[in-house]
Backbone bond lengths (Angstrom), bond angles and torsions (degrees), N, CA, C in turn:
res aa  C-N    CA-C-N  psi(-1)  N-CA   C-N-CA  omega(-1)  CA-C   N-CA-C  phi
1 M - - - 1.460 - - 1.515 109.29 -
2 T 1.337 116.58 122.41 1.447 119.55 -178.75 1.512 111.01 -73.57
3 K 1.346 115.85 159.76 1.464 120.38 -179.74 1.525 110.56 -63.08
4 T 1.353 117.12 -38.84 1.455 120.22 179.17 1.515 111.13 -62.19
5 T 1.335 115.88 -45.15 1.455 119.82 178.90 1.511 111.25 -63.16
6 F 1.331 116.76 -40.17 1.453 120.18 -179.26 1.521 111.07 -62.90
7 L 1.338 117.12 -42.72 1.457 120.10 178.00 1.524 110.63 -65.34
8 Y 1.320 116.47 -34.53 1.462 121.35 176.63 1.524 110.23 -62.82
9 I 1.319 115.73 -43.98 1.462 120.52 178.63 1.522 110.50 -62.29
10 I 1.334 116.04 -44.50 1.456 120.05 -179.19 1.523 110.63 -59.54
11 A 1.327 116.45 -41.02 1.458 120.03 -177.77 1.518 111.29 -59.78
12 F 1.327 116.56 -39.96 1.454 118.79 179.74 1.516 112.37 -78.85
13 F 1.333 116.49 -29.46 1.452 119.85 176.13 1.521 109.99 -59.81
14 G 1.317 116.46 -35.17 1.453 120.90 -176.09 1.510 114.04 -67.28
15 I 1.364 119.05 -16.85 1.455 119.47 -177.63 1.520 113.00 -102.26
16 I 1.334 117.09 1.69 1.458 119.71 179.45 1.520 109.79 -70.94
17 I 1.293 117.35 139.79 1.459 121.55 175.77 1.513 107.75 -109.28
18 T 1.303 117.26 117.36 1.457 120.24 179.46 1.510 111.27 -71.84
19 S 1.304 115.78 143.94 1.459 120.15 -177.01 1.512 112.56 -91.19
20 S 1.322 117.18 -2.03 1.462 119.37 -176.19 1.511 110.09 -124.93
21 C 1.319 116.60 87.41 1.466 120.52 179.82 1.514 111.15 -75.02
22 S 1.329 116.47 -29.71 1.457 118.77 -173.63 1.511 112.33 -64.78
23 S 1.358 118.24 -25.35 1.462 120.13 -178.07 1.512 112.20 -69.31
24 D 1.342 117.24 -18.22 1.453 120.23 -178.40 1.518 112.10 -100.87
25 D 1.319 118.74 12.20 1.454 121.59 -179.54 1.509 109.01 -84.15
26 N 1.331 116.11 85.46 1.456 122.13 -174.87 1.516 111.48 -103.91
27 S 1.308 117.36 43.29 1.452 120.87 -177.59 1.515 110.40 -63.27
28 A 1.312 116.09 136.23 1.447 120.55 178.29 1.514 109.62 -76.09
29 A 1.307 115.11 158.07 1.456 120.68 177.29 1.526 109.85 -62.92
30 D 1.343 115.82 154.19 1.461 120.92 -174.29 1.518 113.05 -60.31
31 D 1.336 117.32 -27.63 1.453 119.80 -174.66 1.532 112.47 -94.42
32 T 1.327 117.87 13.40 1.456 120.27 178.65 1.517 110.41 -106.83
33 V 1.318 115.87 157.97 1.460 121.86 178.25 1.525 109.03 -77.17
34 Y 1.329 116.07 132.57 1.461 120.50 178.13 1.527 108.49 -74.49
35 L 1.313 116.03 124.60 1.456 121.62 -177.41 1.523 110.77 -100.16
36 E 1.317 116.41 136.00 1.446 121.36 176.08 1.537 110.14 -76.56
37 A 1.331 116.17 158.88 1.468 120.46 175.23 1.526 109.73 -61.13
38 E 1.322 114.81 147.52 1.462 119.92 -177.28 1.521 109.55 -144.26
39 T 1.323 116.02 139.14 1.454 121.84 176.06 1.521 109.35 -119.58
40 Q 1.333 116.04 128.84 1.463 121.69 177.49 1.526 107.63 -119.47
41 L 1.317 117.15 113.19 1.462 121.64 -176.42 1.519 111.53 -99.83
42 D 1.330 115.31 144.43 1.466 122.53 175.59 1.523 112.08 54.49
43 V 1.315 115.75 45.72 1.464 120.57 174.90 1.525 108.58 -69.59
44 S 1.311 117.27 130.12 1.463 121.37 -179.30 1.530 110.49 -84.28
45 Y 1.327 115.87 137.77 1.465 119.37 174.74 1.533 111.86 -128.91
46 G 1.332 116.93 12.87 1.456 120.38 179.72 1.512 110.89 -171.45
47 I 1.326 116.38 -169.92 1.463 121.19 -173.20 1.525 113.27 -90.10
48 H 1.334 117.94 -19.36 1.456 120.81 -178.61 1.523 109.44 -81.24
49 E 1.331 116.58 149.07 1.465 120.17 -179.37 1.523 112.44 -63.54
50 Q 1.327 117.59 -22.34 1.462 120.87 177.97 1.525 112.69 -89.40
51 H 1.310 117.72 -0.88 1.462 121.46 174.91 1.525 109.44 -78.70
52 T 1.330 116.55 73.52 1.460 120.86 -179.04 1.526 110.02 -141.14
53 Y 1.318 115.26 156.99 1.454 120.84 170.75 1.521 109.36 -147.42
54 D 1.330 116.01 159.11 1.452 122.96 172.45 1.529 107.63 -104.18
55 L 1.318 115.85 132.86 1.464 121.17 -177.29 1.525 109.20 -119.90
56 Y 1.328 115.67 126.91 1.466 122.57 179.78 1.526 107.97 -115.58
57 L 1.318 115.53 112.11 1.463 121.60 -177.06 1.524 109.09 -103.80
58 P 1.333 117.69 129.95 1.469 119.73 -176.27 1.523 112.35 -79.86
59 A 1.314 115.39 159.60 1.458 120.41 172.63 1.526 109.93 -66.84
60 G 1.320 115.84 149.19 1.454 120.35 177.52 1.513 114.83 69.73
61 R 1.309 117.15 20.61 1.461 120.93 -175.96 1.528 111.22 -71.71
62 S 1.336 114.69 160.83 1.463 120.67 176.69 1.519 109.00 -154.03
63 S 1.306 115.87 158.00 1.464 121.28 -179.62 1.520 111.96 -71.86
64 E 1.315 117.08 -8.21 1.463 120.17 178.34 1.527 111.93 -91.45
65 F 1.324 116.13 -39.89 1.457 119.38 -169.37 1.532 115.42 -108.65
66 T 1.319 118.83 -25.85 1.465 120.59 -166.14 1.521 111.60 -87.35
67 K 1.319 115.68 98.28 1.460 121.74 179.63 1.531 110.65 -90.29
68 V 1.333 116.14 176.49 1.469 119.96 -164.73 1.527 111.12 -126.34
69 I 1.319 116.05 131.63 1.458 122.75 172.40 1.529 107.70 -105.91
70 M 1.315 116.56 124.12 1.462 122.23 -179.18 1.517 110.13 -105.71
71 L 1.338 116.42 132.54 1.454 123.36 177.35 1.528 109.13 -107.89
72 I 1.351 116.51 131.15 1.461 121.66 -177.29 1.528 108.59 -127.05
73 H 1.327 116.14 115.51 1.466 121.77 -174.47 1.526 112.32 -74.08
74 G 1.327 115.26 163.56 1.455 122.00 175.35 1.518 111.33 -99.79
75 G 1.349 114.67 -165.58 1.458 119.92 179.96 1.512 113.52 132.92
76 G 1.336 117.03 22.12 1.461 119.86 176.52 1.513 113.91 65.68
77 W 1.324 118.18 25.71 1.470 125.71 178.00 1.522 113.47 68.43
78 T 1.327 117.82 -8.61 1.466 121.02 -176.19 1.527 112.98 -117.53
79 S 1.323 117.85 -6.25 1.456 120.96 -178.64 1.522 108.82 -148.59
80 G 1.326 115.76 -177.35 1.460 120.97 -178.50 1.514 111.65 95.95
81 D 1.324 115.20 168.03 1.458 121.08 -176.29 1.525 108.56 -159.18
82 K 1.328 116.22 156.19 1.459 120.35 178.20 1.521 112.15 -58.60
83 S 1.312 117.73 -23.91 1.464 120.04 177.38 1.526 111.51 -61.82
84 D 1.337 117.41 -23.28 1.457 120.50 176.89 1.526 112.07 -64.45
85 M 1.336 116.71 -20.32 1.468 121.90 -175.03 1.521 113.38 -107.38
86 T 1.334 118.31 -3.11 1.458 118.85 -173.08 1.523 112.68 -64.99
87 G 1.318 117.46 -28.43 1.458 119.48 179.64 1.508 113.59 -61.45
88 I 1.331 116.64 -26.23 1.451 120.31 -178.57 1.533 111.94 -81.79
89 V 1.336 116.67 -16.75 1.468 120.64 -176.03 1.525 110.94 -61.62
90 S 1.323 116.89 -49.36 1.464 119.52 -177.65 1.524 111.32 -64.78
91 A 1.333 116.45 -33.97 1.460 119.50 177.98 1.525 110.56 -64.18
92 I 1.335 117.36 -44.08 1.468 120.26 177.77 1.522 110.29 -64.97
93 Q 1.325 116.77 -40.03 1.465 119.68 178.78 1.524 111.00 -60.74
94 N 1.321 117.79 -38.29 1.462 121.26 179.54 1.517 111.89 -70.43
95 L 1.330 116.12 -40.57 1.457 120.26 -176.35 1.523 112.69 -82.50
96 H 1.317 116.41 -33.67 1.467 122.12 -175.28 1.525 109.15 -133.75
97 P 1.317 117.97 68.92 1.472 120.96 -170.25 1.513 114.83 -67.38
98 G 1.310 118.71 -14.24 1.453 119.92 -177.97 1.515 115.01 -88.64
99 Y 1.334 117.98 2.40 1.463 121.04 -175.87 1.520 112.07 -101.48
100 A 1.323 115.06 145.85 1.458 119.99 165.96 1.528 108.14 -79.22
101 I 1.327 116.66 150.61 1.460 121.95 179.15 1.516 107.88 -128.72
102 V 1.327 116.65 131.44 1.459 120.68 174.21 1.525 107.86 -121.85
103 N 1.315 115.63 121.66 1.467 123.83 -177.85 1.525 107.02 -108.94
104 V 1.327 117.05 113.70 1.459 120.05 -161.97 1.520 113.71 -110.17
105 N 1.322 113.98 148.93 1.458 123.33 162.07 1.522 108.80 -103.02
106 Y 1.315 115.76 150.29 1.454 122.49 169.82 1.524 106.13 -128.55
107 V 1.316 117.59 161.74 1.462 120.28 -176.90 1.525 108.91 -71.96
108 L 1.318 116.24 120.01 1.454 121.16 -178.67 1.523 110.91 -70.48
109 A 1.321 115.84 144.31 1.457 121.34 -174.79 1.526 111.42 -69.02
110 T 1.320 115.15 138.46 1.462 123.64 172.83 1.523 107.70 -135.39
111 M 1.319 117.19 179.56 1.456 120.59 175.31 1.521 110.83 -61.88
112 E 1.346 116.51 -31.67 1.464 120.56 -177.54 1.525 112.23 -86.37
113 I 1.318 117.71 -28.96 1.467 121.85 -176.95 1.528 108.57 -126.20
114 P 1.323 118.37 95.67 1.467 120.45 178.63 1.532 111.44 -64.29
115 A 1.312 115.16 159.59 1.464 120.49 -178.30 1.522 112.61 -69.97
116 F 1.330 116.56 -42.81 1.469 120.45 -168.99 1.522 111.93 -115.61
117 P 1.323 117.46 132.80 1.470 127.71 6.27 1.527 114.20 -90.27
118 N 1.340 118.80 10.09 1.461 120.66 -169.99 1.526 113.57 -56.89
119 Q 1.330 117.02 -41.59 1.458 118.52 -178.26 1.528 111.97 -69.50
120 F 1.324 117.32 -33.02 1.468 119.57 174.02 1.531 110.15 -64.82
121 L 1.314 115.39 -41.12 1.464 120.16 -178.17 1.524 111.40 -70.42
122 D 1.334 117.54 -28.08 1.461 119.39 174.36 1.527 110.55 -61.00
123 I 1.335 116.88 -42.34 1.467 120.01 177.86 1.529 110.03 -63.84
124 K 1.314 116.88 -40.13 1.460 120.31 177.57 1.524 111.00 -60.30
125 T 1.325 116.80 -42.80 1.464 120.59 -179.84 1.526 111.19 -62.66
126 I 1.331 116.65 -42.15 1.460 120.33 179.60 1.527 110.34 -63.53
127 I 1.315 117.40 -46.82 1.461 120.74 -178.58 1.522 110.55 -64.19
128 T 1.332 117.07 -39.55 1.461 120.30 177.59 1.527 111.11 -64.01
129 K 1.327 116.54 -42.94 1.464 120.76 -179.82 1.528 110.88 -62.62
130 L 1.329 116.75 -48.01 1.462 119.81 -179.15 1.528 111.27 -65.28
131 T 1.317 116.41 -35.76 1.465 119.99 177.55 1.527 110.78 -64.16
132 N 1.318 116.03 -43.93 1.468 120.14 179.69 1.528 112.29 -66.10
133 E 1.325 116.81 -24.95 1.463 121.45 -177.92 1.525 112.80 -100.68
134 K 1.328 117.52 16.33 1.462 121.01 -172.57 1.527 112.53 -59.41
135 N 1.333 118.48 -37.91 1.456 120.28 -179.19 1.525 111.14 -74.12
136 E 1.312 116.50 -40.76 1.463 120.77 178.04 1.529 111.21 -63.52
137 L 1.343 115.85 -42.53 1.458 120.52 -177.64 1.523 112.74 -85.22
138 Q 1.324 116.43 -17.50 1.459 122.44 -174.23 1.533 110.77 59.32
139 I 1.348 113.43 60.37 1.455 121.13 174.67 1.521 108.84 -130.97
140 N 1.323 114.86 156.89 1.461 122.22 171.70 1.524 106.10 -101.01
141 P 1.335 119.35 109.93 1.475 121.13 -170.63 1.525 113.37 -76.39
142 E 1.323 114.67 64.95 1.454 122.63 165.87 1.523 106.46 -114.20
143 F 1.340 116.74 137.30 1.459 120.73 -165.34 1.526 112.48 -124.87
144 G 1.320 114.97 142.85 1.452 122.55 163.12 1.515 107.71 -112.76
145 L 1.326 117.52 131.56 1.463 121.90 -177.03 1.526 109.85 -106.17
146 I 1.324 116.34 127.21 1.464 122.29 175.04 1.525 107.52 -119.02
147 G 1.330 116.33 114.75 1.455 120.73 -176.87 1.509 111.81 -125.35
148 V 1.327 115.26 148.74 1.464 122.44 178.49 1.523 108.99 -117.09
149 S 1.337 117.13 126.23 1.457 123.02 174.48 1.537 110.51 57.68
150 A 1.337 118.46 -119.27 1.463 120.08 178.23 1.522 111.27 -58.12
151 G 1.333 116.54 -34.68 1.460 120.03 177.87 1.517 112.38 -64.32
152 A 1.332 117.02 -34.37 1.460 120.70 176.09 1.530 110.37 -68.13
153 H 1.328 116.51 -40.45 1.469 120.43 175.89 1.526 110.55 -58.53
154 I 1.334 116.77 -46.17 1.466 121.27 179.74 1.533 110.30 -62.22
155 A 1.330 116.25 -42.44 1.467 120.39 -179.71 1.526 111.08 -61.07
156 M 1.320 117.04 -46.52 1.465 120.34 -179.45 1.520 111.33 -65.06
157 M 1.324 117.11 -44.94 1.457 119.64 179.60 1.527 111.16 -60.82
158 Y 1.334 116.48 -41.18 1.460 118.14 179.26 1.527 110.09 -62.32
159 D 1.314 116.59 -48.64 1.463 118.83 -177.16 1.523 112.07 -65.70
160 Y 1.315 117.62 -46.58 1.460 120.80 -171.93 1.522 113.01 -74.04
161 F 1.329 117.70 -24.61 1.467 119.50 -174.18 1.531 113.80 -120.49
162 Y 1.325 117.40 -41.27 1.467 120.40 -169.65 1.526 114.24 -99.35
163 D 1.308 118.28 -14.80 1.466 120.76 -174.21 1.526 111.20 -85.09
164 T 1.309 115.95 65.67 1.467 120.40 -177.22 1.526 112.33 -70.05
165 G 1.339 117.40 -20.59 1.462 120.37 179.41 1.513 113.74 -91.18
166 N 1.335 117.65 4.17 1.461 123.12 178.90 1.523 112.10 54.86
167 K 1.312 116.33 43.77 1.465 120.92 176.42 1.532 111.45 -78.70
168 V 1.332 117.10 -28.17 1.463 121.54 -178.25 1.526 108.98 -88.24
169 K 1.334 115.17 131.73 1.467 120.43 -176.52 1.524 113.20 -108.03
170 F 1.324 117.94 -20.28 1.466 120.97 172.28 1.519 108.87 -160.16
171 V 1.330 115.12 160.73 1.464 122.79 174.78 1.519 108.38 -129.72
172 A 1.326 116.07 132.14 1.462 121.75 170.26 1.522 107.72 -106.40
173 N 1.314 116.10 115.23 1.465 123.16 -175.54 1.518 109.22 -106.72
174 I 1.329 115.55 107.55 1.460 121.29 177.60 1.522 108.15 -103.74
175 V 1.309 116.55 107.08 1.471 127.01 178.27 1.534 112.66 51.09
176 G 1.316 117.13 43.67 1.456 120.87 179.17 1.521 112.79 -92.81
177 P 1.342 118.63 139.32 1.470 121.26 174.01 1.530 110.84 -64.58
178 T 1.320 116.26 140.19 1.463 119.89 -178.43 1.522 113.46 -126.92
179 D 1.341 118.27 -19.53 1.467 120.54 -172.76 1.519 110.11 -146.78
180 F 1.338 116.06 103.06 1.454 120.52 -179.53 1.524 112.51 -83.82
181 D 1.341 117.75 0.88 1.454 121.66 168.93 1.524 111.61 -87.79
182 D 1.316 116.55 -7.54 1.460 120.92 176.89 1.528 108.36 -56.30
183 P 1.337 118.27 136.56 1.480 120.12 178.82 1.523 113.54 -53.38
184 F 1.321 117.29 -27.65 1.457 121.09 177.47 1.522 110.85 -54.61
185 Y 1.353 116.23 -38.37 1.460 121.19 177.50 1.524 111.46 -94.33
186 A 1.315 117.07 -49.04 1.457 121.73 -171.80 1.522 112.90 -61.30
187 E 1.320 117.48 -30.75 1.465 121.12 -178.92 1.521 112.79 -90.35
188 N 1.314 116.87 1.33 1.463 120.91 174.63 1.523 108.46 -78.18
189 P 1.324 118.91 121.65 1.467 120.46 -175.62 1.524 113.94 -62.38
190 D 1.322 117.81 -18.79 1.464 121.08 179.66 1.527 113.15 -93.85
191 F 1.346 116.88 -2.61 1.457 118.61 -170.17 1.525 112.75 -65.05
192 E 1.320 117.80 -45.08 1.466 119.87 -177.80 1.525 111.20 -61.31
193 F 1.328 116.96 -38.43 1.460 120.35 177.29 1.523 110.99 -64.87
194 L 1.336 117.07 -44.05 1.458 120.86 179.30 1.522 111.06 -65.39
195 L 1.330 116.73 -39.10 1.460 120.77 178.80 1.523 110.47 -62.04
196 A 1.336 116.36 -41.87 1.461 120.30 179.96 1.525 111.81 -63.17
197 L 1.330 116.47 -32.93 1.459 119.92 179.08 1.529 111.90 -72.53
198 L 1.320 116.33 -30.64 1.458 120.03 -174.05 1.525 113.69 -89.01
199 V 1.318 117.78 -22.16 1.468 121.12 -172.48 1.519 111.42 -104.36
200 D 1.325 115.91 131.92 1.465 122.05 170.91 1.525 107.49 -86.25
201 E 1.313 115.91 96.01 1.465 120.12 -174.12 1.523 112.20 -62.60
202 S 1.327 117.55 -26.19 1.462 120.09 -179.68 1.530 112.55 -68.74
203 A 1.327 116.81 -15.06 1.465 120.58 -178.53 1.523 112.49 -89.70
204 Y 1.340 116.59 -2.31 1.462 120.64 -177.95 1.530 109.52 -122.51
205 P 1.328 117.36 152.35 1.473 120.46 179.52 1.526 111.29 -62.84
206 P 1.340 117.28 151.94 1.469 120.19 175.86 1.526 111.02 -55.70
207 G 1.294 115.70 141.88 1.457 120.61 178.65 1.514 114.65 84.29
208 T 1.328 117.97 3.14 1.465 121.15 -179.83 1.529 110.77 -63.07
209 D 1.313 115.50 135.48 1.466 121.04 170.76 1.526 106.09 -83.85
210 Y 1.322 116.67 99.73 1.462 120.39 -171.26 1.518 112.87 -65.80
211 S 1.319 116.98 -35.51 1.464 118.64 -179.26 1.524 110.88 -63.33
212 Q 1.334 117.31 -31.80 1.464 120.49 176.08 1.526 111.51 -83.59
213 A 1.324 116.91 -36.10 1.462 120.33 -176.85 1.520 112.15 -63.27
214 I 1.334 117.75 -27.56 1.465 120.35 -179.24 1.522 112.06 -108.22
215 S 1.328 116.96 13.73 1.460 121.26 178.32 1.527 110.03 -100.36
216 P 1.329 119.35 119.18 1.468 120.47 178.24 1.525 113.88 -54.34
217 L 1.324 117.82 -33.59 1.458 121.25 -179.15 1.522 111.36 -53.18
218 Y 1.335 117.16 -39.91 1.468 121.35 -175.67 1.520 112.65 -84.93
219 Q 1.324 117.53 -1.98 1.463 120.91 179.80 1.525 112.22 -104.69
220 V 1.311 117.74 -5.50 1.466 120.66 -177.00 1.521 110.30 -64.11
221 S 1.331 115.63 137.11 1.460 121.95 176.31 1.528 108.13 -146.66
222 A 1.314 115.63 -179.51 1.464 120.03 -179.97 1.521 112.01 -65.20
223 S 1.327 117.71 -16.21 1.463 120.68 -179.71 1.534 112.93 -95.37
224 S 1.320 117.67 1.76 1.463 120.11 177.38 1.525 110.11 -65.82
225 S 1.325 116.02 152.59 1.456 120.63 -177.53 1.530 111.27 -84.74
226 P 1.335 117.18 156.61 1.462 120.31 172.43 1.527 110.75 -51.13
227 T 1.321 116.17 138.12 1.461 121.23 -173.32 1.519 110.38 -137.19
228 C 1.320 116.21 125.97 1.458 120.00 172.23 1.526 108.80 -102.47
229 L 1.338 116.48 139.69 1.462 122.89 -169.43 1.522 109.97 -124.47
230 F 1.343 115.32 137.59 1.460 120.49 -177.46 1.533 109.20 -136.19
231 Y 1.343 116.09 122.53 1.461 121.25 -175.45 1.521 111.22 -137.85
232 G 1.346 115.23 157.65 1.454 122.22 176.00 1.515 111.32 -103.23
233 T 1.318 116.26 148.20 1.469 120.73 -175.34 1.521 112.89 -69.07
234 V 1.335 116.96 -28.59 1.469 119.82 -175.99 1.530 109.99 -125.76
235 D 1.299 116.18 42.38 1.467 121.90 179.97 1.528 109.12 -69.26
236 P 1.338 119.02 122.23 1.455 120.52 -179.82 1.524 113.32 -80.81
237 L 1.324 118.03 -7.78 1.460 121.61 -175.89 1.516 113.19 -110.47
238 V 1.316 117.89 -35.35 1.467 122.26 -178.16 1.528 108.07 -132.76
239 P 1.331 118.30 115.48 1.461 120.17 -176.49 1.522 111.84 -70.13
240 V 1.310 116.41 147.12 1.463 120.46 179.12 1.531 110.82 -61.74
241 S 1.331 117.24 -24.28 1.474 120.18 176.88 1.524 111.41 -60.29
242 N 1.329 118.42 -28.82 1.464 120.84 176.19 1.523 110.78 -61.56
243 G 1.318 116.67 -40.04 1.458 120.06 177.76 1.512 112.34 -71.61
244 I 1.319 116.86 -43.83 1.459 121.35 -178.46 1.527 110.70 -61.62
245 N 1.324 116.66 -46.01 1.464 120.06 -176.72 1.521 112.04 -70.03
246 L 1.331 117.98 -38.11 1.462 119.35 176.69 1.523 110.51 -66.44
247 H 1.311 116.61 -41.75 1.468 119.85 177.98 1.514 111.01 -56.11
248 Q 1.331 116.76 -45.04 1.468 120.05 179.95 1.523 111.23 -65.03
249 K 1.326 117.30 -39.38 1.471 120.64 179.39 1.524 110.14 -64.26
250 L 1.313 117.57 -39.96 1.462 120.97 177.61 1.529 110.42 -65.01
251 V 1.320 116.75 -43.47 1.463 120.81 177.39 1.524 110.32 -59.90
252 D 1.328 117.18 -44.27 1.459 121.47 -179.80 1.522 112.02 -60.92
253 N 1.337 116.76 -27.26 1.461 121.07 179.23 1.535 112.42 -99.32
254 S 1.329 115.83 13.75 1.471 122.65 176.26 1.532 112.50 60.90
255 I 1.329 116.17 34.87 1.465 122.08 176.31 1.530 108.18 -97.25
256 D 1.329 115.61 131.12 1.458 119.03 177.90 1.526 109.39 -62.84
257 T 1.318 116.19 129.41 1.463 120.15 -176.75 1.514 110.01 -152.47
258 V 1.324 115.41 148.01 1.457 123.13 174.65 1.523 107.29 -128.43
259 L 1.317 117.27 132.04 1.459 122.59 176.42 1.519 108.70 -115.04
260 K 1.333 115.89 122.79 1.453 121.31 175.93 1.536 108.33 -118.37
261 I 1.325 116.06 126.52 1.461 122.26 178.92 1.517 107.84 -116.90
262 Y 1.330 115.63 121.47 1.462 121.59 -174.94 1.530 110.45 -113.91
263 E 1.306 116.49 149.96 1.462 121.28 174.57 1.532 108.98 -66.56
264 G 1.335 116.12 125.09 1.456 120.07 179.40 1.507 111.89 135.93
265 G 1.324 115.42 -171.50 1.449 121.30 -173.12 1.516 114.16 -101.17
266 H 1.324 115.84 -136.56 1.464 123.08 -173.96 1.538 109.87 -81.07
267 G 1.338 114.15 62.81 1.452 120.29 -172.09 1.511 112.36 83.40
268 D 1.341 116.96 0.53 1.463 121.62 -177.51 1.526 110.27 -93.09
269 N 1.321 115.13 142.60 1.461 121.73 171.75 1.521 113.19 60.75
270 W 1.326 117.27 23.51 1.448 119.48 172.18 1.528 108.04 -74.82
271 S 1.309 116.36 143.99 1.456 119.90 -176.78 1.526 111.23 -73.32
272 Q 1.323 115.08 161.06 1.463 120.09 176.64 1.528 110.08 -56.59
273 A 1.327 116.71 -42.45 1.465 120.20 -179.04 1.521 110.94 -62.92
274 D 1.331 117.36 -39.47 1.461 120.72 -179.83 1.526 111.36 -67.91
275 I 1.334 116.16 -40.54 1.461 119.71 178.82 1.525 110.57 -63.57
276 L 1.322 115.94 -43.57 1.462 119.57 177.09 1.524 111.11 -62.54
277 D 1.331 116.10 -39.49 1.461 120.40 178.75 1.524 110.65 -63.63
278 M 1.335 117.22 -42.12 1.459 120.78 179.80 1.524 111.11 -59.80
279 Y 1.330 116.21 -51.28 1.450 118.31 -176.76 1.521 112.75 -73.49
280 G 1.330 116.96 -26.12 1.456 118.53 171.31 1.523 111.16 -63.41
281 T 1.333 116.02 -39.22 1.471 120.55 177.50 1.519 110.89 -65.30
282 I 1.328 116.81 -44.53 1.463 120.25 178.82 1.524 110.76 -62.24
283 N 1.327 117.09 -42.25 1.461 120.46 177.15 1.519 111.35 -58.80
284 G 1.337 115.72 -39.63 1.459 119.86 177.34 1.517 112.34 -63.42
285 Y 1.327 116.45 -38.38 1.464 120.15 177.91 1.528 110.86 -66.75
286 I 1.326 117.28 -39.73 1.469 119.86 177.28 1.522 109.62 -60.49
287 A 1.321 116.28 -47.33 1.461 120.53 -177.17 1.528 111.87 -64.76
288 E 1.340 116.93 -39.22 1.463 120.01 -174.72 1.524 113.48 -83.07
289 Y 1.338 116.87 -41.60 1.464 119.18 -170.76 1.522 114.10 -105.67
290 L 1.331 116.89 -7.12 1.457 119.59 176.64 1.541 108.58 -134.73
291 P 1.340 117.11 52.04 1.467 120.11 -174.36 1.519 111.87 -73.91
């Protein structure tokens, strides 16, 4: 997804009117202190310089009502930054003012630091940290994950495999890869080399099929969270079959799921109506699964 397209999407996201105001009524109990809104930028959660997140805490928050929406940027696991997602923060604040928002960085993959499983574990560390600080921050550590491209892949992998405490209540997957056994990837002559660069083989048991181990499709179970999926018909990076096959796997496991397929590419050239439809669906998931 190009930066221009992303800003275009944000602009239309800002005009959506949510149909469920009651889900954002996070009034604190009468005997609690009313807290003002607070923004914490570049909060450290580890030793690497990229171990940071921005945290936006709403006014009137409480540990009973104030749940958390997490934003996870894309960039092919090797690039990108949480700043790519900041434009969406104000839109969520306007539409869902009672929620905390955490906009995260994860350590980008290099030759020395492979992406997997490290980037999944970065999300685990953030969720654990926020959970441990729930009383200090006055939040209820239940999470909705919204990811774009590689960020969507990370979000799904975290929920489907690592979220043993059921902290995540829904995932919004915008053009995220789901199946690296798909011929689109498997028949690419460079795929095995790229896979070797991205995977820390020492972190997996001998004989692991890495393409399956890092594919959300193969991690789906009855405990996976509701997932909404958004794909383009002519995406040059993620085939629409990845969305179709994951949707079917979720259905087979009785997981609530919505699949939307739009004319266009990797978030590129989607129509205004399609963009509005996508964010309307995400808003519905926030209202239903993170009330």
